[in-house]
C-alpha positions as CSV (number, residue, x, y, z in Angstrom):
1,M,203.8,181.5,-184.6
2,S,200.2,182.9,-185.0
3,N,198.9,179.5,-183.9
4,L,200.2,180.2,-180.4
5,V,197.7,183.1,-180.2
6,F,194.9,180.4,-180.2
7,L,196.6,177.5,-178.6
8,I,197.9,179.2,-175.4
9,P,194.5,180.5,-174.3
10,I,192.9,177.2,-175.1
11,A,195.5,175.4,-173.0
12,L,195.1,177.8,-170.1
13,F,191.3,177.4,-170.3
14,L,191.4,173.6,-170.3
15,G,194.0,173.6,-167.4
16,G,191.7,175.9,-165.4
17,L,188.7,173.8,-166.2
18,G,190.6,170.7,-164.9
19,L,191.6,172.6,-161.7
20,V,188.0,173.7,-161.1
21,A,186.8,170.1,-161.6
22,F,189.5,168.8,-159.1
23,L,188.6,171.4,-156.5
24,W,184.9,170.5,-156.9
25,T,185.6,166.9,-156.2
26,L,187.5,167.9,-153.1
27,R,184.6,170.0,-151.9
28,T,182.0,167.2,-152.4
29,G,184.0,164.6,-150.5
30,Q,184.9,162.3,-153.4
31,Y,188.2,161.2,-151.7
32,E,187.0,160.7,-148.1
33,D,186.3,156.9,-148.0
34,L,188.8,155.3,-150.4
35,D,188.9,152.0,-148.4
36,G,185.1,151.7,-148.4
37,A,185.1,152.1,-152.2
38,A,187.7,149.3,-152.6
39,W,185.6,146.9,-150.4
40,R,182.4,147.8,-152.3
41,A,184.1,146.9,-155.6
42,L,185.0,143.4,-154.2
43,D,181.6,142.8,-152.6
44,D,179.4,140.4,-154.7
45,G,176.2,141.5,-152.9
46,D,175.1,138.0,-151.8
47,D,174.4,139.0,-148.2
48,K,170.8,137.8,-148.3
49,P,170.0,134.4,-146.8
50,E,168.7,131.8,-149.2
51,A,165.1,130.9,-148.8
């Protein structure tokens, strides 16, 4: 039972840290262009003409 004195604050701290990280990603626009990221992952980068 005395373990809960340590585990509950640690769990709350980690949950709050995860929430802060998620809100930070929302503010910086990480989820704005999901389709563009999918196309960039498939692009092989061979757009240059061969010389």
